[in-house]
mmCIF file of the N, C-alpha and C atoms, coordinates in Angstrom:
data_MODEL
# 
_entry.id   MODEL 
# 
loop_
_atom_site.group_PDB 
_atom_site.id 
_atom_site.type_symbol 
_atom_site.label_atom_id 
_atom_site.label_alt_id 
_atom_site.label_comp_id 
_atom_site.label_asym_id 
_atom_site.label_entity_id 
_atom_site.label_seq_id 
_atom_site.pdbx_PDB_ins_code 
_atom_site.Cartn_x 
_atom_site.Cartn_y 
_atom_site.Cartn_z 
_atom_site.occupancy 
_atom_site.B_iso_or_equiv 
_atom_site.pdbx_formal_charge 
_atom_site.auth_seq_id 
_atom_site.auth_comp_id 
_atom_site.auth_asym_id 
_atom_site.auth_atom_id 
_atom_site.pdbx_PDB_model_num 
ATOM 1   N N  . MET A 1 1  ? 127.205 67.558  117.775 1.00 0.00 ? 1  MET A N  1 
ATOM 2   C CA . MET A 1 1  ? 126.482 67.544  116.516 1.00 0.00 ? 1  MET A CA 1 
ATOM 3   C C  . MET A 1 1  ? 126.747 68.818  115.726 1.00 0.00 ? 1  MET A C  1 
ATOM 4   N N  . ALA A 1 2  ? 126.652 69.963  116.394 1.00 0.00 ? 2  ALA A N  1 
ATOM 5   C CA . ALA A 1 2  ? 126.887 71.231  115.712 1.00 0.00 ? 2  ALA A CA 1 
ATOM 6   C C  . ALA A 1 2  ? 128.307 71.303  115.175 1.00 0.00 ? 2  ALA A C  1 
ATOM 7   N N  . GLU A 1 3  ? 129.266 70.752  115.918 1.00 0.00 ? 3  GLU A N  1 
ATOM 8   C CA . GLU A 1 3  ? 130.658 70.772  115.469 1.00 0.00 ? 3  GLU A CA 1 
ATOM 9   C C  . GLU A 1 3  ? 130.831 69.939  114.206 1.00 0.00 ? 3  GLU A C  1 
ATOM 10  N N  . LYS A 1 4  ? 130.143 68.810  114.122 1.00 0.00 ? 4  LYS A N  1 
ATOM 11  C CA . LYS A 1 4  ? 130.222 67.964  112.931 1.00 0.00 ? 4  LYS A CA 1 
ATOM 12  C C  . LYS A 1 4  ? 129.701 68.695  111.701 1.00 0.00 ? 4  LYS A C  1 
ATOM 13  N N  . LEU A 1 5  ? 128.698 69.523  111.893 1.00 0.00 ? 5  LEU A N  1 
ATOM 14  C CA . LEU A 1 5  ? 128.108 70.273  110.786 1.00 0.00 ? 5  LEU A CA 1 
ATOM 15  C C  . LEU A 1 5  ? 128.852 71.572  110.495 1.00 0.00 ? 5  LEU A C  1 
ATOM 16  N N  . GLY A 1 6  ? 129.843 71.877  111.335 1.00 0.00 ? 6  GLY A N  1 
ATOM 17  C CA . GLY A 1 6  ? 130.583 73.113  111.166 1.00 0.00 ? 6  GLY A CA 1 
ATOM 18  C C  . GLY A 1 6  ? 129.811 74.330  111.636 1.00 0.00 ? 6  GLY A C  1 
ATOM 19  N N  . ILE A 1 7  ? 128.880 74.100  112.543 1.00 0.00 ? 7  ILE A N  1 
ATOM 20  C CA . ILE A 1 7  ? 128.068 75.190  113.078 1.00 0.00 ? 7  ILE A CA 1 
ATOM 21  C C  . ILE A 1 7  ? 128.542 75.478  114.501 1.00 0.00 ? 7  ILE A C  1 
ATOM 22  N N  . GLY A 1 8  ? 128.871 76.719  114.759 1.00 0.00 ? 8  GLY A N  1 
ATOM 23  C CA . GLY A 1 8  ? 129.307 77.103  116.084 1.00 0.00 ? 8  GLY A CA 1 
ATOM 24  C C  . GLY A 1 8  ? 128.119 77.348  117.006 1.00 0.00 ? 8  GLY A C  1 
ATOM 25  N N  . PHE A 1 9  ? 128.429 77.596  118.272 1.00 0.00 ? 9  PHE A N  1 
ATOM 26  C CA . PHE A 1 9  ? 127.397 77.821  119.282 1.00 0.00 ? 9  PHE A CA 1 
ATOM 27  C C  . PHE A 1 9  ? 126.541 79.031  118.930 1.00 0.00 ? 9  PHE A C  1 
ATOM 28  N N  . ARG A 1 10 ? 127.185 80.111  118.474 1.00 0.00 ? 10 ARG A N  1 
ATOM 29  C CA . ARG A 1 10 ? 126.428 81.333  118.138 1.00 0.00 ? 10 ARG A CA 1 
ATOM 30  C C  . ARG A 1 10 ? 125.420 81.075  117.022 1.00 0.00 ? 10 ARG A C  1 
ATOM 31  N N  . GLU A 1 11 ? 125.840 80.364  115.990 1.00 0.00 ? 11 GLU A N  1 
ATOM 32  C CA . GLU A 1 11 ? 124.940 80.076  114.878 1.00 0.00 ? 11 GLU A CA 1 
ATOM 33  C C  . GLU A 1 11 ? 123.776 79.200  115.328 1.00 0.00 ? 11 GLU A C  1 
ATOM 34  N N  . THR A 1 12 ? 124.080 78.224  116.182 1.00 0.00 ? 12 THR A N  1 
ATOM 35  C CA . THR A 1 12 ? 123.033 77.342  116.695 1.00 0.00 ? 12 THR A CA 1 
ATOM 36  C C  . THR A 1 12 ? 122.024 78.136  117.512 1.00 0.00 ? 12 THR A C  1 
ATOM 37  N N  . LEU A 1 13 ? 122.529 78.976  118.404 1.00 0.00 ? 13 LEU A N  1 
ATOM 38  C CA . LEU A 1 13 ? 121.660 79.800  119.239 1.00 0.00 ? 13 LEU A CA 1 
ATOM 39  C C  . LEU A 1 13 ? 120.842 80.752  118.371 1.00 0.00 ? 13 LEU A C  1 
ATOM 40  N N  . ARG A 1 14 ? 121.481 81.365  117.382 1.00 0.00 ? 14 ARG A N  1 
ATOM 41  C CA . ARG A 1 14 ? 120.783 82.283  116.482 1.00 0.00 ? 14 ARG A CA 1 
ATOM 42  C C  . ARG A 1 14 ? 119.653 81.547  115.731 1.00 0.00 ? 14 ARG A C  1 
ATOM 43  N N  . ASN A 1 15 ? 119.917 80.342  115.264 1.00 0.00 ? 15 ASN A N  1 
ATOM 44  C CA . ASN A 1 15 ? 118.890 79.572  114.559 1.00 0.00 ? 15 ASN A CA 1 
ATOM 45  C C  . ASN A 1 15 ? 117.735 79.208  115.479 1.00 0.00 ? 15 ASN A C  1 
ATOM 46  N N  . TRP A 1 16 ? 118.033 78.860  116.725 1.00 0.00 ? 16 TRP A N  1 
ATOM 47  C CA . TRP A 1 16 ? 116.962 78.533  117.680 1.00 0.00 ? 16 TRP A CA 1 
ATOM 48  C C  . TRP A 1 16 ? 116.081 79.754  117.937 1.00 0.00 ? 16 TRP A C  1 
ATOM 49  N N  . VAL A 1 17 ? 116.701 80.911  118.135 1.00 0.00 ? 17 VAL A N  1 
ATOM 50  C CA . VAL A 1 17 ? 115.954 82.141  118.373 1.00 0.00 ? 17 VAL A CA 1 
ATOM 51  C C  . VAL A 1 17 ? 115.117 82.472  117.145 1.00 0.00 ? 17 VAL A C  1 
ATOM 52  N N  . LYS A 1 18 ? 115.707 82.343  115.970 1.00 0.00 ? 18 LYS A N  1 
ATOM 53  C CA . LYS A 1 18 ? 114.980 82.615  114.731 1.00 0.00 ? 18 LYS A CA 1 
ATOM 54  C C  . LYS A 1 18 ? 113.761 81.697  114.613 1.00 0.00 ? 18 LYS A C  1 
ATOM 55  N N  . GLN A 1 19 ? 113.941 80.413  114.882 1.00 0.00 ? 19 GLN A N  1 
ATOM 56  C CA . GLN A 1 19 ? 112.826 79.484  114.790 1.00 0.00 ? 19 GLN A CA 1 
ATOM 57  C C  . GLN A 1 19 ? 111.757 79.803  115.825 1.00 0.00 ? 19 GLN A C  1 
ATOM 58  N N  . HIS A 1 20 ? 112.169 80.196  117.027 1.00 0.00 ? 20 HIS A N  1 
ATOM 59  C CA . HIS A 1 20 ? 111.197 80.572  118.061 1.00 0.00 ? 20 HIS A CA 1 
ATOM 60  C C  . HIS A 1 20 ? 110.386 81.786  117.611 1.00 0.00 ? 20 HIS A C  1 
ATOM 61  N N  . GLU A 1 21 ? 111.054 82.776  117.006 1.00 0.00 ? 21 GLU A N  1 
ATOM 62  C CA . GLU A 1 21 ? 110.343 83.961  116.531 1.00 0.00 ? 21 GLU A CA 1 
ATOM 63  C C  . GLU A 1 21 ? 109.372 83.605  115.410 1.00 0.00 ? 21 GLU A C  1 
ATOM 64  N N  . ILE A 1 22 ? 109.767 82.695  114.538 1.00 0.00 ? 22 ILE A N  1 
ATOM 65  C CA . ILE A 1 22 ? 108.879 82.256  113.461 1.00 0.00 ? 22 ILE A CA 1 
ATOM 66  C C  . ILE A 1 22 ? 107.670 81.549  114.058 1.00 0.00 ? 22 ILE A C  1 
ATOM 67  N N  . ASP A 1 23 ? 107.915 80.624  114.997 1.00 0.00 ? 23 ASP A N  1 
ATOM 68  C CA . ASP A 1 23 ? 106.818 79.886  115.627 1.00 0.00 ? 23 ASP A CA 1 
ATOM 69  C C  . ASP A 1 23 ? 105.880 80.797  116.385 1.00 0.00 ? 23 ASP A C  1 
ATOM 70  N N  . ALA A 1 24 ? 106.414 81.858  116.978 1.00 0.00 ? 24 ALA A N  1 
ATOM 71  C CA . ALA A 1 24 ? 105.596 82.793  117.749 1.00 0.00 ? 24 ALA A CA 1 
ATOM 72  C C  . ALA A 1 24 ? 104.909 83.821  116.848 1.00 0.00 ? 24 ALA A C  1 
ATOM 73  N N  . GLY A 1 25 ? 105.293 83.866  115.571 1.00 0.00 ? 25 GLY A N  1 
ATOM 74  C CA . GLY A 1 25 ? 104.698 84.821  114.644 1.00 0.00 ? 25 GLY A CA 1 
ATOM 75  C C  . GLY A 1 25 ? 105.187 86.234  114.835 1.00 0.00 ? 25 GLY A C  1 
ATOM 76  N N  . THR A 1 26 ? 106.342 86.399  115.492 1.00 0.00 ? 26 THR A N  1 
ATOM 77  C CA . THR A 1 26 ? 106.847 87.741  115.755 1.00 0.00 ? 26 THR A CA 1 
ATOM 78  C C  . THR A 1 26 ? 107.971 88.143  114.812 1.00 0.00 ? 26 THR A C  1 
ATOM 79  N N  . ARG A 1 27 ? 108.437 87.236  113.994 1.00 0.00 ? 27 ARG A N  1 
ATOM 80  C CA . ARG A 1 27 ? 109.527 87.562  113.074 1.00 0.00 ? 27 ARG A CA 1 
ATOM 81  C C  . ARG A 1 27 ? 108.933 88.151  111.801 1.00 0.00 ? 27 ARG A C  1 
ATOM 82  N N  . PRO A 1 28 ? 109.352 89.350  111.410 1.00 0.00 ? 28 PRO A N  1 
ATOM 83  C CA . PRO A 1 28 ? 108.815 89.975  110.207 1.00 0.00 ? 28 PRO A CA 1 
ATOM 84  C C  . PRO A 1 28 ? 109.077 89.132  108.964 1.00 0.00 ? 28 PRO A C  1 
ATOM 85  N N  . GLY A 1 29 ? 108.101 89.121  108.082 1.00 0.00 ? 29 GLY A N  1 
ATOM 86  C CA . GLY A 1 29 ? 108.262 88.405  106.835 1.00 0.00 ? 29 GLY A CA 1 
ATOM 87  C C  . GLY A 1 29 ? 107.991 86.917  106.916 1.00 0.00 ? 29 GLY A C  1 
ATOM 88  N N  . THR A 1 30 ? 107.527 86.452  108.065 1.00 0.00 ? 30 THR A N  1 
ATOM 89  C CA . THR A 1 30 ? 107.221 85.039  108.200 1.00 0.00 ? 30 THR A CA 1 
ATOM 90  C C  . THR A 1 30 ? 105.739 84.883  108.478 1.00 0.00 ? 30 THR A C  1 
ATOM 91  N N  . THR A 1 31 ? 105.235 83.734  108.173 1.00 0.00 ? 31 THR A N  1 
ATOM 92  C CA . THR A 1 31 ? 103.830 83.490  108.447 1.00 0.00 ? 31 THR A CA 1 
ATOM 93  C C  . THR A 1 31 ? 103.684 82.225  109.272 1.00 0.00 ? 31 THR A C  1 
ATOM 94  N N  . THR A 1 32 ? 102.768 82.265  110.169 1.00 0.00 ? 32 THR A N  1 
ATOM 95  C CA . THR A 1 32 ? 102.387 81.089  110.921 1.00 0.00 ? 32 THR A CA 1 
ATOM 96  C C  . THR A 1 32 ? 100.942 80.823  110.564 1.00 0.00 ? 32 THR A C  1 
ATOM 97  N N  . GLU A 1 33 ? 100.405 79.732  111.028 1.00 0.00 ? 33 GLU A N  1 
ATOM 98  C CA . GLU A 1 33 ? 99.018  79.405  110.714 1.00 0.00 ? 33 GLU A CA 1 
ATOM 99  C C  . GLU A 1 33 ? 98.082  80.520  111.168 1.00 0.00 ? 33 GLU A C  1 
ATOM 100 N N  . GLY A 1 34 ? 98.302  81.031  112.373 1.00 0.00 ? 34 GLY A N  1 
ATOM 101 C CA . GLY A 1 34 ? 97.451  82.092  112.904 1.00 0.00 ? 34 GLY A CA 1 
ATOM 102 C C  . GLY A 1 34 ? 97.574  83.395  112.133 1.00 0.00 ? 34 GLY A C  1 
ATOM 103 N N  . SER A 1 35 ? 98.809  83.783  111.814 1.00 0.00 ? 35 SER A N  1 
ATOM 104 C CA . SER A 1 35 ? 98.988  85.045  111.092 1.00 0.00 ? 35 SER A CA 1 
ATOM 105 C C  . SER A 1 35 ? 98.496  84.922  109.652 1.00 0.00 ? 35 SER A C  1 
ATOM 106 N N  . ALA A 1 36 ? 98.625  83.742  109.061 1.00 0.00 ? 36 ALA A N  1 
ATOM 107 C CA . ALA A 1 36 ? 98.101  83.543  107.707 1.00 0.00 ? 36 ALA A CA 1 
ATOM 108 C C  . ALA A 1 36 ? 96.577  83.619  107.712 1.00 0.00 ? 36 ALA A C  1 
ATOM 109 N N  . GLU A 1 37 ? 95.959  83.066  108.749 1.00 0.00 ? 37 GLU A N  1 
ATOM 110 C CA . GLU A 1 37 ? 94.499  83.127  108.865 1.00 0.00 ? 37 GLU A CA 1 
ATOM 111 C C  . GLU A 1 37 ? 94.038  84.568  109.049 1.00 0.00 ? 37 GLU A C  1 
ATOM 112 N N  . LEU A 1 38 ? 94.747  85.318  109.887 1.00 0.00 ? 38 LEU A N  1 
ATOM 113 C CA . LEU A 1 38 ? 94.413  86.725  110.108 1.00 0.00 ? 38 LEU A CA 1 
ATOM 114 C C  . LEU A 1 38 ? 94.546  87.526  108.812 1.00 0.00 ? 38 LEU A C  1 
ATOM 115 N N  . LYS A 1 39 ? 95.593  87.252  108.049 1.00 0.00 ? 39 LYS A N  1 
ATOM 116 C CA . LYS A 1 39 ? 95.797  87.946  106.780 1.00 0.00 ? 39 LYS A CA 1 
ATOM 117 C C  . LYS A 1 39 ? 94.650  87.638  105.817 1.00 0.00 ? 39 LYS A C  1 
ATOM 118 N N  . ALA A 1 40 ? 94.223  86.380  105.768 1.00 0.00 ? 40 ALA A N  1 
ATOM 119 C CA . ALA A 1 40 ? 93.115  85.988  104.895 1.00 0.00 ? 40 ALA A CA 1 
ATOM 120 C C  . ALA A 1 40 ? 91.823  86.667  105.324 1.00 0.00 ? 40 ALA A C  1 
ATOM 121 N N  . LEU A 1 41 ? 91.590  86.764  106.631 1.00 0.00 ? 41 LEU A N  1 
ATOM 122 C CA . LEU A 1 41 ? 90.381  87.421  107.126 1.00 0.00 ? 41 LEU A CA 1 
ATOM 123 C C  . LEU A 1 41 ? 90.388  88.917  106.814 1.00 0.00 ? 41 LEU A C  1 
ATOM 124 N N  . LYS A 1 42 ? 91.553  89.553  106.926 1.00 0.00 ? 42 LYS A N  1 
ATOM 125 C CA . LYS A 1 42 ? 91.654  90.978  106.591 1.00 0.00 ? 42 LYS A CA 1 
ATOM 126 C C  . LYS A 1 42 ? 91.366  91.199  105.111 1.00 0.00 ? 42 LYS A C  1 
ATOM 127 N N  . LYS A 1 43 ? 91.869  90.295  104.261 1.00 0.00 ? 43 LYS A N  1 
ATOM 128 C CA . LYS A 1 43 ? 91.618  90.413  102.824 1.00 0.00 ? 43 LYS A CA 1 
ATOM 129 C C  . LYS A 1 43 ? 90.134  90.232  102.538 1.00 0.00 ? 43 LYS A C  1 
ATOM 130 N N  . GLU A 1 44 ? 89.518  89.235  103.158 1.00 0.00 ? 44 GLU A N  1 
ATOM 131 C CA . GLU A 1 44 ? 88.088  88.998  102.960 1.00 0.00 ? 44 GLU A CA 1 
ATOM 132 C C  . GLU A 1 44 ? 87.273  90.193  103.440 1.00 0.00 ? 44 GLU A C  1 
ATOM 133 N N  . ASN A 1 45 ? 87.654  90.777  104.570 1.00 0.00 ? 45 ASN A N  1 
ATOM 134 C CA . ASN A 1 45 ? 86.960  91.946  105.106 1.00 0.00 ? 45 ASN A CA 1 
ATOM 135 C C  . ASN A 1 45 ? 87.054  93.120  104.126 1.00 0.00 ? 45 ASN A C  1 
ATOM 136 N N  . ALA A 1 46 ? 88.222  93.327  103.546 1.00 0.00 ? 46 ALA A N  1 
ATOM 137 C CA . ALA A 1 46 ? 88.389  94.414  102.580 1.00 0.00 ? 46 ALA A CA 1 
ATOM 138 C C  . ALA A 1 46 ? 87.511  94.179  101.343 1.00 0.00 ? 46 ALA A C  1 
ATOM 139 N N  . GLU A 1 47 ? 87.440  92.918  100.884 1.00 0.00 ? 47 GLU A N  1 
ATOM 140 C CA . GLU A 1 47 ? 86.604  92.604  99.728  1.00 0.00 ? 47 GLU A CA 1 
ATOM 141 C C  . GLU A 1 47 ? 85.121  92.826  100.046 1.00 0.00 ? 47 GLU A C  1 
ATOM 142 N N  . LEU A 1 48 ? 84.702  92.460  101.243 1.00 0.00 ? 48 LEU A N  1 
ATOM 143 C CA . LEU A 1 48 ? 83.309  92.670  101.634 1.00 0.00 ? 48 LEU A CA 1 
ATOM 144 C C  . LEU A 1 48 ? 82.971  94.149  101.759 1.00 0.00 ? 48 LEU A C  1 
ATOM 145 N N  . LYS A 1 49 ? 83.902  94.947  102.281 1.00 0.00 ? 49 LYS A N  1 
ATOM 146 C CA . LYS A 1 49 ? 83.681  96.390  102.365 1.00 0.00 ? 49 LYS A CA 1 
ATOM 147 C C  . LYS A 1 49 ? 83.522  96.987  100.972 1.00 0.00 ? 49 LYS A C  1 
ATOM 148 N N  . ARG A 1 50 ? 84.356  96.529  100.035 1.00 0.00 ? 50 ARG A N  1 
ATOM 149 C CA . ARG A 1 50 ? 84.284  97.033  98.655  1.00 0.00 ? 50 ARG A CA 1 
ATOM 150 C C  . ARG A 1 50 ? 82.942  96.642  98.032  1.00 0.00 ? 50 ARG A C  1 
ATOM 151 N N  . ALA A 1 51 ? 82.516  95.409  98.228  1.00 0.00 ? 51 ALA A N  1 
ATOM 152 C CA . ALA A 1 51 ? 81.229  94.954  97.688  1.00 0.00 ? 51 ALA A CA 1 
ATOM 153 C C  . ALA A 1 51 ? 80.087  95.765  98.292  1.00 0.00 ? 51 ALA A C  1 
ATOM 154 N N  . ASN A 1 52 ? 80.173  96.072  99.575  1.00 0.00 ? 52 ASN A N  1 
ATOM 155 C CA . ASN A 1 52 ? 79.151  96.871  100.247 1.00 0.00 ? 52 ASN A CA 1 
ATOM 156 C C  . ASN A 1 52 ? 79.081  98.275  99.653  1.00 0.00 ? 52 ASN A C  1 
ATOM 157 N N  . GLU A 1 53 ? 80.213  98.868  99.363  1.00 0.00 ? 53 GLU A N  1 
ATOM 158 C CA . GLU A 1 53 ? 80.236  100.200 98.748  1.00 0.00 ? 53 GLU A CA 1 
ATOM 159 C C  . GLU A 1 53 ? 79.596  100.163 97.365  1.00 0.00 ? 53 GLU A C  1 
ATOM 160 N N  . ILE A 1 54 ? 79.850  99.111  96.607  1.00 0.00 ? 54 ILE A N  1 
ATOM 161 C CA . ILE A 1 54 ? 79.256  98.980  95.272  1.00 0.00 ? 54 ILE A CA 1 
ATOM 162 C C  . ILE A 1 54 ? 77.738  98.849  95.389  1.00 0.00 ? 54 ILE A C  1 
ATOM 163 N N  . LEU A 1 55 ? 77.287  98.043  96.341  1.00 0.00 ? 55 LEU A N  1 
ATOM 164 C CA . LEU A 1 55 ? 75.840  97.877  96.544  1.00 0.00 ? 55 LEU A CA 1 
ATOM 165 C C  . LEU A 1 55 ? 75.180  99.182  96.986  1.00 0.00 ? 55 LEU A C  1 
ATOM 166 N N  . LYS A 1 56 ? 75.845  99.946  97.837  1.00 0.00 ? 56 LYS A N  1 
ATOM 167 C CA . LYS A 1 56 ? 75.301  101.240 98.268  1.00 0.00 ? 56 LYS A CA 1 
ATOM 168 C C  . LYS A 1 56 ? 75.172  102.184 97.076  1.00 0.00 ? 56 LYS A C  1 
ATOM 169 N N  . ALA A 1 57 ? 76.190  102.205 96.222  1.00 0.00 ? 57 ALA A N  1 
ATOM 170 C CA . ALA A 1 57 ? 76.158  103.078 95.050  1.00 0.00 ? 57 ALA A CA 1 
ATOM 171 C C  . ALA A 1 57 ? 75.027  102.658 94.111  1.00 0.00 ? 57 ALA A C  1 
ATOM 172 N N  . ALA A 1 58 ? 74.865  101.358 93.919  1.00 0.00 ? 58 ALA A N  1 
ATOM 173 C CA . ALA A 1 58 ? 73.790  100.869 93.046  1.00 0.00 ? 58 ALA A CA 1 
ATOM 174 C C  . ALA A 1 58 ? 72.427  101.214 93.635  1.00 0.00 ? 58 ALA A C  1 
ATOM 175 N N  . ALA A 1 59 ? 72.267  101.070 94.939  1.00 0.00 ? 59 ALA A N  1 
ATOM 176 C CA . ALA A 1 59 ? 70.989  101.396 95.589  1.00 0.00 ? 59 ALA A CA 1 
ATOM 177 C C  . ALA A 1 59 ? 70.678  102.882 95.434  1.00 0.00 ? 59 ALA A C  1 
ATOM 178 N N  . SER A 1 60 ? 71.683  103.730 95.594  1.00 0.00 ? 60 SER A N  1 
ATOM 179 C CA . SER A 1 60 ? 71.483  105.175 95.427  1.00 0.00 ? 60 SER A CA 1 
ATOM 180 C C  . SER A 1 60 ? 71.079  105.511 93.998  1.00 0.00 ? 60 SER A C  1 
ATOM 181 N N  . PHE A 1 61 ? 71.738  104.863 93.033  1.00 0.00 ? 61 PHE A N  1 
ATOM 182 C CA . PHE A 1 61 ? 71.421  105.105 91.632  1.00 0.00 ? 61 PHE A CA 1 
ATOM 183 C C  . PHE A 1 61 ? 69.974  104.718 91.329  1.00 0.00 ? 61 PHE A C  1 
ATOM 184 N N  . PHE A 1 62 ? 69.552  103.538 91.783  1.00 0.00 ? 62 PHE A N  1 
ATOM 185 C CA . PHE A 1 62 ? 68.190  103.097 91.507  1.00 0.00 ? 62 PHE A CA 1 
ATOM 186 C C  . PHE A 1 62 ? 67.162  103.927 92.267  1.00 0.00 ? 62 PHE A C  1 
ATOM 187 N N  . ALA A 1 63 ? 67.493  104.350 93.467  1.00 0.00 ? 63 ALA A N  1 
ATOM 188 C CA . ALA A 1 63 ? 66.572  105.208 94.222  1.00 0.00 ? 63 ALA A CA 1 
ATOM 189 C C  . ALA A 1 63 ? 66.396  106.538 93.498  1.00 0.00 ? 63 ALA A C  1 
ATOM 190 N N  . ALA A 1 64 ? 67.484  107.076 92.984  1.00 0.00 ? 64 ALA A N  1 
ATOM 191 C CA . ALA A 1 64 ? 67.412  108.344 92.257  1.00 0.00 ? 64 ALA A CA 1 
ATOM 192 C C  . ALA A 1 64 ? 66.603  108.179 90.969  1.00 0.00 ? 64 ALA A C  1 
ATOM 193 N N  . SER A 1 65 ? 66.747  107.043 90.313  1.00 0.00 ? 65 SER A N  1 
ATOM 194 C CA . SER A 1 65 ? 65.992  106.844 89.065  1.00 0.00 ? 65 SER A CA 1 
ATOM 195 C C  . SER A 1 65 ? 64.499  106.690 89.351  1.00 0.00 ? 65 SER A C  1 
ATOM 196 N N  . LEU A 1 66 ? 64.126  106.200 90.507  1.00 0.00 ? 66 LEU A N  1 
ATOM 197 C CA . LEU A 1 66 ? 62.708  106.085 90.866  1.00 0.00 ? 66 LEU A CA 1 
ATOM 198 C C  . LEU A 1 66 ? 62.105  107.454 91.181  1.00 0.00 ? 66 LEU A C  1 
ATOM 199 N N  . ASP A 1 67 ? 62.922  108.381 91.674  1.00 0.00 ? 67 ASP A N  1 
ATOM 200 C CA . ASP A 1 67 ? 62.443  109.716 92.006  1.00 0.00 ? 67 ASP A CA 1 
ATOM 201 C C  . ASP A 1 67 ? 62.230  110.583 90.763  1.00 0.00 ? 67 ASP A C  1 
ATOM 202 N N  . ARG A 1 68 ? 62.869  110.225 89.638  1.00 0.00 ? 68 ARG A N  1 
ATOM 203 C CA . ARG A 1 68 ? 62.729  111.008 88.416  1.00 0.00 ? 68 ARG A CA 1 
ATOM 204 C C  . ARG A 1 68 ? 61.370  110.729 87.760  1.00 0.00 ? 68 ARG A C  1 
ATOM 205 N N  . PRO A 1 69 ? 60.748  111.743 87.197  1.00 0.00 ? 69 PRO A N  1 
ATOM 206 C CA . PRO A 1 69 ? 59.497  111.496 86.482  1.00 0.00 ? 69 PRO A CA 1 
ATOM 207 C C  . PRO A 1 69 ? 59.760  110.694 85.209  1.00 0.00 ? 69 PRO A C  1 
ATOM 208 N N  . HIS A 1 70 ? 58.911  109.740 84.969  1.00 0.00 ? 70 HIS A N  1 
ATOM 209 C CA . HIS A 1 70 ? 59.056  108.888 83.787  1.00 0.00 ? 70 HIS A CA 1 
ATOM 210 C C  . HIS A 1 70 ? 58.240  109.492 82.643  1.00 0.00 ? 70 HIS A C  1 
ATOM 211 N N  . THR A 1 71 ? 58.812  109.543 81.500  1.00 0.00 ? 71 THR A N  1 
ATOM 212 C CA . THR A 1 71 ? 58.106  110.048 80.322  1.00 0.00 ? 71 THR A CA 1 
ATOM 213 C C  . THR A 1 71 ? 57.996  108.923 79.306  1.00 0.00 ? 71 THR A C  1 
ATOM 214 N N  . ARG A 1 72 ? 56.851  108.898 78.653  1.00 0.00 ? 72 ARG A N  1 
ATOM 215 C CA . ARG A 1 72 ? 56.663  107.895 77.600  1.00 0.00 ? 72 ARG A CA 1 
ATOM 216 C C  . ARG A 1 72 ? 56.960  108.533 76.263  1.00 0.00 ? 72 ARG A C  1 
ATOM 217 N N  . SER A 1 73 ? 57.553  107.780 75.389  1.00 0.00 ? 73 SER A N  1 
ATOM 218 C CA . SER A 1 73 ? 57.819  108.332 74.067  1.00 0.00 ? 73 SER A CA 1 
ATOM 219 C C  . SER A 1 73 ? 56.826  107.864 73.043  1.00 0.00 ? 73 SER A C  1 
# 
């Protein structure tokens, strides 16, 4: 079959190894279902950390404004 396609043994073996690395998620620049899920979770975690920092800053701001004496005009 490989001979009909003009593919030698080395190319066939190289393609099999490449596909195995892709399936195992060890080939750089490729994604598998598991690695794509991990990437999505890391992105979500980063977004949640950023949201948490914003909430902390807002809480500090409001706490500081409550500590200030209020004046009526």
